[in-house]
N, C-alpha and C positions, 0 to 999 in steps of 0.2 A: 486499863490495859486488858486486851482480850486474853482469855485464859485457855482457849483451844485453837488448834491449827485450822487453816482453811480446809474445806471438804476435799477429799481425794478427787472428786469430779472436776475440780478447778484445774487440775494438773493434766490436761489433755483434751478437754471439751472444746471442739471447734467453735462453738458459740462464744465461750469465754475468751478464746483467742481473738475472735473478731472484735469483740468489745474492747479488749486490751489494746488492740492495734490502733483504734481511733482515740480512746480515752487516755492512753499512756504514751505510746510511741508516736502518735500524731500530735502531741502537745508539749512534751518535755524537751529541754535542752539536753543534748547528748554529745559526748565526745565522738568525733568522726574520724580524725586522723592526726598523726604527729605533724606539727607545723613544718618539720623538715621536708616532708613530701610535697609541700606547697610553697616552696621557697622562691620560685622564679616564674615569670610570665609563661603561660602555656601549660604549666604543670597542673595535673588534675588527679583527684582520687574519686573513684566511683564504686558504689556498692548498694546494698539493700538494707533497710531498717524495717524489720517486721513486714517485709513484702513491698515496702515503698522503695522503688529504684531511684536513687539520687546521685548527684555528683557535685563536687566543689572544684572550681578551676580558678587559676590566677589570670586576670585579664591583662592586656598589654600595659596598663598603668600600674600594675602591681596589686590591685585590689582583689579581694576574694569574692567570687560569685558562686551562688548555689542555686541549683535547679533540680526539679524532677527530671530524670533521664528518659523523657518521653516526648517524642516529636508530636506536634499538633496535627500532623497529616494522618498517619496510620500507626502511631504509637511505636515507631522505631526508636532505637537507642541513639543518643548523640555521641557518647564515648563508650568504649569497652569497659567492662568491669575491671577493677584493679586500680593501678596507678600508672601514669605515663605522661606523655606530652601531646598537646593538640594546639595548633595555631589558629583554629577557628571553631565555630559551633555549627557543624554540618551533620545532618542525620545520616547514619551509616546504612539506612535502608533505601531511601529514595533521593537523598542528596539535598533536602531542603536546608537552607542556610539561615542562621539567626545572628542578630547583633549581640554584643556582649551584655546588653541589658535584657536579653531573652526575646525581644520582639522579632517577628519574621522579617528577614531581609530579602529572601528570594526563594520562590518555589520552582525548583529546577524543571524545565521542560514540561510545565504543567499543561500547556495548551491554552485554549481560549475560554475555558469554563471559569465561572466566578470563584474567587477565593474570599471567604468571609473576612471581614475586617477584625483586627484585634487578635489574630492568632499569635501565640507566643509560647515559649517554654514556661511552665509553671514555676515561679521562683520559690526558693526556700531561704530562710534566714541563716546567716553564717557569721560567726565571730571568732576571733582568736583570743584565748586567755593563756598567758604564759607561753609555753611551747606546745599547746594543744589547740586544735581547730574543732569548734563545736557547731552543731546545726540544730535547727528547730523548725518543724513543719507547721507550727501554729503561728500565724501572723499576729495574733492578739496576745501572745505570751509576753511577760516582762522582759526587758533586756537581760543579757546573760549576766552582767555584773550584779544586777539586782537579784536575779534568781540564785546566784551562787551564795550570796550572803556570807555567813560565817565559815562556810567551807573554804573560801578563798583565804580567809584569815588563818586557818589552820596550816596553810602551805606557805605563808608569807616569809617565814624564816629560812626556807630552803631555796638554794640557787637553781631553780628548775631550768632556767634558760641556759645554764652552763652544762646541762646534761645533754649528751648527744644520743640520738636514736640509733640503736645498733642491731637489735634482734627482734624477731616477731615469731610467735607461735600461734597457729590457728587450729582450734579443735572443733569438731562436730560431735556433740554428745547426744546419745539416745535418751533424752529426758526433756521434760518441759523446762523452760527457762527459770521458772520459779523454784523448781527443785534445786537447781544449782545456786540460785541467789539465796534461798533459805539456808543452804549449807554454809555460805560465806558469812552469814550474819550471826553466827554463834561459834564460840570456841569449845562448846560442850563435847564435840566429837573428836577433838584433837588427840587426846590420849589413845583413843581406839583406832584412829585412821592415820595419824601422822606421827609415828614414833620419833622420827628425826627432829621434827619441830618441837616435840614435847621435851626433848633433851636440851633445847636451846633457850626455852623461856620458862618463867616461873608461873606455872598453870594455876597455882593457888591464888595469884593476884590478877589473873586474866579477867578483863571486864570489857563491856561494850556500852559506851555512853551515847544516848540518842539525843540529837538536836533536831527535834521535830519541826520547828518553825522554818529552819533552813534546809530541811530534807536530807540530812546526812547523819551518820554515826561514826564514832571514833573507837577503834579497838585499842586497848592498852594491854601490853603483855611485857612486863619487865624482863629483859634478857638475863640469862645467867652469865657469869664472868666469861668474857672472850667470845660470846656468841655473835653470830653475824646478823641477827635480825633486829638490832636496835634501830628504831625509826618510828614513823607514824603511819598507821594503817587506817585508811578512810574508806567509807562506802557512801556514795551519793545516789539517792533514789533517781531512776529505778534500776540502773545497771552498771554503775561505774565503781570499780575498786581501784584506789590509788594508794600504793605503798611507796612512801618517799623516805629517803635516807640522806645522809650527809654527802654520799658519793654517787648517788643515782636514784632511779625510781623505776617502778613497774606500774604499768597501766593495764588494767584488765577490764574488758568490756564484754557484757553478757547480752546476747540478742536472741530472740525467738526465731527459729527457722521452721515456722509452722507450729502447730500445737504440741508436737511430740519430739521436737529436736531443738537443740540449743547450739548456737555458734558462740564460742569463746575466743576472743582475740586478745592475746597477751603480748604487750610490747615492752621492751627494755631500753632504758636510757642510762648512760654512764658518763660520769665526769671525765674519766680517762678511757676513751674507747679502745685503746691498745693494751690495757691492763690484762694480763693473762688470767687474772682471777675472775674476770667477767664470765668466761665460759663455764667456770664451775658454778657461779651464781645462777646462770641460766639452766644448767643441768639440774641443780638442786630444786629450783622452782618447777622444773618439768616433772620431777618425782612427785612433788606435792600435787601438781595437776593430774598426774596419773592416778593418784590415790583418791582425789576428789571425784574424778570422772568415774572410777570404778564404783564408789559408794553411791553416787547420785544415780547412776544407771540402775544399780540394784534396787534403790529406793523407788525409782520410777516403775520398775517391773512390779513391785509390790503395790504401789498405788493403783496400777492398772488391773490388778488381780481381782478386785472386787471384795476383798476381805476387810481392808482398812477403810474406815469412814473419816474419822478425825481423832486427834489425840490431844492430851493436855500439854500446855506450854509451861516450861519452868520459869518462875519469876526470877530465880537466881541466874539462869544462864540464857534465857531466850526472850529477854525484853525487847531487843532490837528486832527479832523475828516477829514479835507481836505488833510492834510499830509498823513494820514493813507490810505485813499482811492486812492490817487495818487500813493503811493508806491505799493499798490495792483495791480493797473492797469498797472504799469510799469513792475511788476514782471511777470504777466501772459500774457502781450501783448494784 
Protein backbone atom coordinates (compact mmCIF):
# COMPACT_ATOMS: atom_id res chain seq x y z
CA UNK A 1 0.00 0.00 0.00
CA UNK A 2 1.26 3.46 -0.85
CA UNK A 3 2.17 5.52 2.20
CA UNK A 4 2.10 9.03 0.72
CA UNK A 5 -0.52 10.98 -1.20
CA UNK A 6 -0.29 11.90 -4.87
CA UNK A 7 1.76 15.03 -5.58
CA UNK A 8 -0.11 18.32 -5.43
CA UNK A 9 0.73 18.90 -9.10
CA UNK A 10 -1.65 16.08 -10.07
CA UNK A 11 -4.60 18.15 -8.83
CA UNK A 12 -4.79 20.71 -11.62
CA UNK A 13 -2.11 19.94 -14.19
CA UNK A 14 -3.70 20.11 -17.70
CA UNK A 15 -1.38 17.35 -18.92
CA UNK A 16 -2.51 15.01 -16.14
CA UNK A 17 -6.12 15.88 -16.96
CA UNK A 18 -5.56 15.03 -20.65
CA UNK A 19 -4.04 11.67 -19.74
CA UNK A 20 -6.89 10.88 -17.32
CA UNK A 21 -9.43 11.76 -19.98
CA UNK A 22 -8.27 8.94 -22.23
CA UNK A 23 -6.97 6.39 -19.73
CA UNK A 24 -9.85 6.63 -17.23
CA UNK A 25 -12.93 8.37 -18.62
CA UNK A 26 -12.44 6.90 -22.08
CA UNK A 27 -12.21 3.32 -20.77
CA UNK A 28 -14.41 2.76 -17.71
CA UNK A 29 -18.09 1.84 -17.38
CA UNK A 30 -19.85 4.88 -15.87
CA UNK A 31 -23.38 5.55 -14.65
CA UNK A 32 -24.93 8.05 -17.05
CA UNK A 33 -28.61 8.41 -16.11
CA UNK A 34 -31.52 7.03 -14.10
CA UNK A 35 -33.37 4.48 -16.22
CA UNK A 36 -36.57 6.44 -15.54
CA UNK A 37 -35.34 9.16 -17.89
CA UNK A 38 -35.03 6.61 -20.70
CA UNK A 39 -38.28 4.72 -20.24
CA UNK A 40 -39.97 5.34 -23.63
CA UNK A 41 -39.03 5.47 -27.33
CA UNK A 42 -37.62 8.86 -28.26
CA UNK A 43 -36.49 9.76 -24.76
CA UNK A 44 -32.86 10.82 -24.53
CA UNK A 45 -30.23 12.03 -22.07
CA UNK A 46 -27.24 14.06 -23.30
CA UNK A 47 -24.21 15.43 -21.52
CA UNK A 48 -20.43 15.40 -21.38
CA UNK A 49 -18.02 13.03 -19.66
CA UNK A 50 -14.63 14.71 -19.23
CA UNK A 51 -15.21 16.66 -22.42
CA UNK A 52 -16.67 13.77 -24.42
CA UNK A 53 -20.15 14.92 -25.62
CA UNK A 54 -22.45 11.88 -25.70
CA UNK A 55 -26.11 10.94 -25.65
CA UNK A 56 -28.24 7.87 -25.02
CA UNK A 57 -31.63 7.54 -26.70
CA UNK A 58 -34.40 4.93 -26.82
CA UNK A 59 -35.06 3.80 -30.40
CA UNK A 60 -38.56 2.97 -31.74
CA UNK A 61 -38.11 -0.69 -30.77
CA UNK A 62 -37.37 0.27 -27.15
CA UNK A 63 -33.63 -0.45 -27.30
CA UNK A 64 -31.02 1.85 -25.81
CA UNK A 65 -28.66 3.47 -28.32
CA UNK A 66 -25.57 5.46 -27.42
CA UNK A 67 -23.53 7.86 -29.58
CA UNK A 68 -21.06 10.67 -29.43
CA UNK A 69 -23.16 13.81 -29.90
CA UNK A 70 -21.08 14.86 -32.90
CA UNK A 71 -22.30 15.05 -36.51
CA UNK A 72 -19.91 13.64 -39.14
CA UNK A 73 -20.36 16.77 -41.29
CA UNK A 74 -19.20 19.77 -39.23
CA UNK A 75 -19.36 18.44 -35.66
CA UNK A 76 -22.80 19.82 -34.86
CA UNK A 77 -24.87 18.35 -32.01
CA UNK A 78 -27.63 15.85 -32.68
CA UNK A 79 -29.59 16.58 -29.50
CA UNK A 80 -29.46 19.39 -26.94
CA UNK A 81 -27.74 18.83 -23.62
CA UNK A 82 -29.99 17.63 -20.83
CA UNK A 83 -32.92 15.28 -21.28
CA UNK A 84 -35.96 15.32 -23.51
CA UNK A 85 -37.60 13.65 -26.50
CA UNK A 86 -36.57 13.29 -30.14
CA UNK A 87 -38.30 11.25 -32.83
CA UNK A 88 -35.24 11.07 -35.08
CA UNK A 89 -31.48 11.63 -35.25
CA UNK A 90 -31.03 14.90 -37.12
CA UNK A 91 -28.12 17.31 -36.66
CA UNK A 92 -29.23 20.60 -35.13
CA UNK A 93 -26.65 22.52 -37.20
CA UNK A 94 -27.15 21.55 -40.87
CA UNK A 95 -29.90 18.94 -40.74
CA UNK A 96 -27.99 15.80 -41.66
CA UNK A 97 -30.10 12.78 -40.75
CA UNK A 98 -28.98 9.42 -39.36
CA UNK A 99 -30.53 5.99 -38.99
CA UNK A 100 -31.03 4.52 -35.51
CA UNK A 101 -27.85 2.48 -35.93
CA UNK A 102 -25.93 5.74 -36.47
CA UNK A 103 -25.34 5.36 -40.21
CA UNK A 104 -25.91 8.40 -42.42
CA UNK A 105 -29.39 8.45 -43.98
CA UNK A 106 -29.46 11.82 -45.73
CA UNK A 107 -27.21 14.85 -46.15
CA UNK A 108 -29.81 17.62 -46.45
CA UNK A 109 -29.45 19.83 -49.56
CA UNK A 110 -25.76 19.00 -49.88
CA UNK A 111 -25.63 19.45 -53.66
CA UNK A 112 -23.65 17.48 -56.21
CA UNK A 113 -20.34 17.20 -54.33
CA UNK A 114 -19.17 13.76 -53.22
CA UNK A 115 -20.00 12.46 -49.74
CA UNK A 116 -17.50 9.90 -48.39
CA UNK A 117 -18.81 6.43 -47.75
CA UNK A 118 -19.23 5.15 -44.21
CA UNK A 119 -20.06 8.43 -42.48
CA UNK A 120 -21.90 7.77 -39.21
CA UNK A 121 -22.35 8.86 -35.63
CA UNK A 122 -19.56 7.33 -33.52
CA UNK A 123 -21.26 4.73 -31.30
CA UNK A 124 -20.72 4.17 -27.61
CA UNK A 125 -21.67 1.16 -25.51
CA UNK A 126 -24.70 1.40 -23.29
CA UNK A 127 -26.27 -1.09 -20.87
CA UNK A 128 -28.87 -1.01 -18.14
CA UNK A 129 -28.18 -2.46 -14.68
CA UNK A 130 -31.06 -2.41 -12.20
CA UNK A 131 -32.54 1.10 -12.47
CA UNK A 132 -29.38 2.80 -13.77
CA UNK A 133 -28.12 3.29 -17.34
CA UNK A 134 -24.36 2.96 -17.87
CA UNK A 135 -22.08 3.95 -20.76
CA UNK A 136 -18.57 3.02 -21.83
CA UNK A 137 -16.53 4.73 -24.55
CA UNK A 138 -14.13 1.80 -24.91
CA UNK A 139 -15.25 -0.82 -27.41
CA UNK A 140 -12.78 -3.33 -25.99
CA UNK A 141 -13.85 -3.12 -22.34
CA UNK A 142 -15.54 -6.20 -20.80
CA UNK A 143 -19.36 -6.28 -20.59
CA UNK A 144 -20.91 -4.32 -17.76
CA UNK A 145 -21.95 -7.39 -15.75
CA UNK A 146 -18.42 -8.72 -15.80
CA UNK A 147 -16.98 -5.31 -14.93
CA UNK A 148 -19.30 -4.88 -11.93
CA UNK A 149 -18.39 -8.20 -10.34
CA UNK A 150 -18.90 -8.17 -6.58
CA UNK A 151 -20.20 -4.60 -6.61
CA UNK A 152 -23.49 -5.93 -8.01
CA UNK A 153 -23.59 -8.59 -5.30
CA UNK A 154 -23.37 -5.92 -2.60
CA UNK A 155 -26.64 -4.45 -3.91
CA UNK A 156 -28.50 -7.72 -4.54
CA UNK A 157 -30.56 -7.64 -1.34
CA UNK A 158 -31.95 -4.14 -1.95
CA UNK A 159 -35.08 -3.66 -4.11
CA UNK A 160 -33.56 -0.94 -6.25
CA UNK A 161 -36.13 -1.30 -9.04
CA UNK A 162 -38.83 -0.35 -6.51
CA UNK A 163 -37.14 2.98 -5.81
CA UNK A 164 -38.43 5.90 -7.88
CA UNK A 165 -36.21 8.72 -9.08
CA UNK A 166 -37.48 11.94 -7.48
CA UNK A 167 -34.79 14.60 -6.95
CA UNK A 168 -31.51 15.79 -8.42
CA UNK A 169 -28.83 18.19 -7.23
CA UNK A 170 -26.02 19.36 -9.52
CA UNK A 171 -23.01 21.15 -8.09
CA UNK A 172 -19.98 22.71 -9.78
CA UNK A 173 -17.03 22.75 -7.38
CA UNK A 174 -13.87 24.84 -7.68
CA UNK A 175 -11.56 21.87 -7.26
CA UNK A 176 -10.05 18.97 -9.16
CA UNK A 177 -12.28 15.88 -9.27
CA UNK A 178 -9.71 13.84 -7.32
CA UNK A 179 -9.83 16.31 -4.43
CA UNK A 180 -13.52 15.52 -4.03
CA UNK A 181 -13.13 11.77 -4.61
CA UNK A 182 -10.29 11.59 -2.06
CA UNK A 183 -12.60 13.19 0.46
CA UNK A 184 -15.33 10.60 -0.13
CA UNK A 185 -12.93 7.70 0.36
CA UNK A 186 -12.18 8.28 4.04
CA UNK A 187 -14.16 8.92 7.20
CA UNK A 188 -11.21 10.53 8.95
CA UNK A 189 -12.60 14.02 8.29
CA UNK A 190 -16.13 13.37 9.54
CA UNK A 191 -15.72 14.63 13.14
CA UNK A 192 -14.23 17.89 11.89
CA UNK A 193 -16.42 18.53 8.85
CA UNK A 194 -19.77 16.77 9.42
CA UNK A 195 -20.96 17.23 13.04
CA UNK A 196 -24.53 16.15 12.18
CA UNK A 197 -23.33 12.88 10.67
CA UNK A 198 -20.95 12.33 13.57
CA UNK A 199 -23.91 12.26 15.96
CA UNK A 200 -25.66 9.55 13.93
CA UNK A 201 -22.90 6.96 13.51
CA UNK A 202 -20.38 5.19 15.73
CA UNK A 203 -17.15 6.73 14.45
CA UNK A 204 -15.02 4.40 16.56
CA UNK A 205 -16.14 1.55 14.29
CA UNK A 206 -16.06 3.44 10.98
CA UNK A 207 -14.15 1.44 8.37
CA UNK A 208 -13.62 1.30 4.61
CA UNK A 209 -12.99 -2.13 3.09
CA UNK A 210 -11.36 -2.27 -0.35
CA UNK A 211 -12.28 -4.91 -2.94
CA UNK A 212 -9.50 -4.13 -5.39
CA UNK A 213 -10.19 -6.90 -7.90
CA UNK A 214 -13.71 -5.61 -8.58
CA UNK A 215 -12.76 -1.95 -8.26
CA UNK A 216 -14.90 -0.82 -5.35
CA UNK A 217 -14.88 -0.22 -1.63
CA UNK A 218 -17.47 -0.52 1.13
CA UNK A 219 -17.92 2.03 3.91
CA UNK A 220 -19.20 0.62 7.19
CA UNK A 221 -20.44 2.90 9.94
CA UNK A 222 -22.80 1.35 12.53
CA UNK A 223 -25.63 3.78 13.27
CA UNK A 224 -26.48 4.96 16.75
CA UNK A 225 -29.97 4.04 17.96
CA UNK A 226 -32.65 5.67 15.85
CA UNK A 227 -30.25 7.22 13.35
CA UNK A 228 -31.33 7.62 9.74
CA UNK A 229 -28.11 6.50 8.09
CA UNK A 230 -28.36 2.70 8.38
CA UNK A 231 -27.59 1.25 4.95
CA UNK A 232 -24.74 0.37 2.61
CA UNK A 233 -22.29 2.94 1.30
CA UNK A 234 -20.32 1.94 -1.78
CA UNK A 235 -17.76 3.64 -3.99
CA UNK A 236 -16.94 2.23 -7.43
CA UNK A 237 -13.85 3.39 -9.28
CA UNK A 238 -13.51 5.95 -10.68
CA UNK A 239 -16.47 8.16 -9.78
CA UNK A 240 -19.61 6.47 -8.43
CA UNK A 241 -20.87 6.70 -4.86
CA UNK A 242 -23.97 4.60 -4.22
CA UNK A 243 -25.67 4.85 -0.84
CA UNK A 244 -28.49 2.32 -0.66
CA UNK A 245 -31.04 1.80 2.12
CA UNK A 246 -34.18 -0.24 2.69
CA UNK A 247 -36.45 2.60 1.54
CA UNK A 248 -34.37 4.33 -1.13
CA UNK A 249 -30.93 5.25 -2.42
CA UNK A 250 -28.66 8.12 -3.38
CA UNK A 251 -26.48 8.03 -6.49
CA UNK A 252 -23.57 10.45 -6.53
CA UNK A 253 -21.47 10.85 -9.69
CA UNK A 254 -18.21 12.81 -9.79
CA UNK A 255 -16.95 14.16 -13.13
CA UNK A 256 -14.05 16.43 -14.08
CA UNK A 257 -15.09 19.69 -15.72
CA UNK A 258 -11.59 20.54 -16.86
CA UNK A 259 -8.53 20.22 -14.60
CA UNK A 260 -9.74 22.69 -11.97
CA UNK A 261 -13.49 22.14 -11.64
CA UNK A 262 -15.67 19.21 -10.64
CA UNK A 263 -19.26 18.41 -11.53
CA UNK A 264 -21.14 16.49 -8.84
CA UNK A 265 -24.50 15.02 -9.83
CA UNK A 266 -26.50 13.75 -6.85
CA UNK A 267 -29.71 11.83 -7.56
CA UNK A 268 -32.31 10.57 -5.08
CA UNK A 269 -34.60 7.54 -5.34
CA UNK A 270 -37.34 6.67 -2.85
CA UNK A 271 -39.64 3.68 -2.41
CA UNK A 272 -42.51 6.05 -1.55
CA UNK A 273 -42.08 9.21 -3.64
CA UNK A 274 -44.87 10.98 -1.74
CA UNK A 275 -43.43 10.49 1.75
CA UNK A 276 -42.97 13.96 3.36
CA UNK A 277 -39.78 12.66 4.98
CA UNK A 278 -38.08 12.59 1.57
CA UNK A 279 -37.68 16.36 1.51
CA UNK A 280 -35.92 16.31 4.87
CA UNK A 281 -33.58 13.56 3.67
CA UNK A 282 -32.68 15.62 0.59
CA UNK A 283 -32.18 18.70 2.75
CA UNK A 284 -29.86 16.88 5.16
CA UNK A 285 -27.74 15.46 2.34
CA UNK A 286 -27.54 18.98 0.92
CA UNK A 287 -25.99 20.11 4.20
CA UNK A 288 -23.36 17.37 3.88
CA UNK A 289 -22.69 18.41 0.29
CA UNK A 290 -22.27 22.02 1.40
CA UNK A 291 -19.73 20.95 4.00
CA UNK A 292 -17.80 18.74 1.58
CA UNK A 293 -17.78 21.44 -1.08
CA UNK A 294 -16.42 24.03 1.35
CA UNK A 295 -13.59 21.84 2.64
CA UNK A 296 -12.64 20.48 -0.82
CA UNK A 297 -12.46 23.96 -2.31
CA UNK A 298 -10.31 25.10 0.62
CA UNK A 299 -8.00 22.10 0.15
CA UNK A 300 -7.74 22.84 -3.57
CA UNK A 301 -6.66 26.42 -2.90
CA UNK A 302 -3.92 25.07 -0.66
CA UNK A 303 -2.87 22.47 -3.23
CA UNK A 304 -2.54 25.28 -5.77
CA UNK A 305 -0.57 27.56 -3.43
CA UNK A 306 2.77 25.84 -3.98
CA UNK A 307 3.45 25.11 -0.30
CA UNK A 308 2.26 21.50 -0.05
CA UNK A 309 3.95 18.76 -2.09
CA UNK A 310 2.66 15.46 -0.66
CA UNK A 311 1.78 14.12 2.76
CA UNK A 312 1.60 10.76 4.59
CA UNK A 313 -1.45 8.51 4.39
CA UNK A 314 -2.90 6.94 7.52
CA UNK A 315 -2.91 3.14 7.48
CA UNK A 316 -5.81 3.25 9.95
CA UNK A 317 -8.04 5.69 8.06
CA UNK A 318 -6.84 6.14 4.48
CA UNK A 319 -6.36 2.65 3.03
CA UNK A 320 -9.09 3.20 0.41
CA UNK A 321 -7.47 6.48 -0.54
CA UNK A 322 -4.15 4.67 -1.04
CA UNK A 323 -5.88 2.07 -3.24
CA UNK A 324 -7.66 4.73 -5.32
CA UNK A 325 -4.56 6.82 -5.87
CA UNK A 326 -2.45 3.79 -6.76
CA UNK A 327 -5.02 2.71 -9.33
CA UNK A 328 -5.07 6.21 -10.83
CA UNK A 329 -1.30 6.25 -11.05
CA UNK A 330 -1.26 2.84 -12.71
CA UNK A 331 -3.99 3.85 -15.18
CA UNK A 332 -2.28 6.95 -16.53
CA UNK A 333 1.32 5.81 -16.11
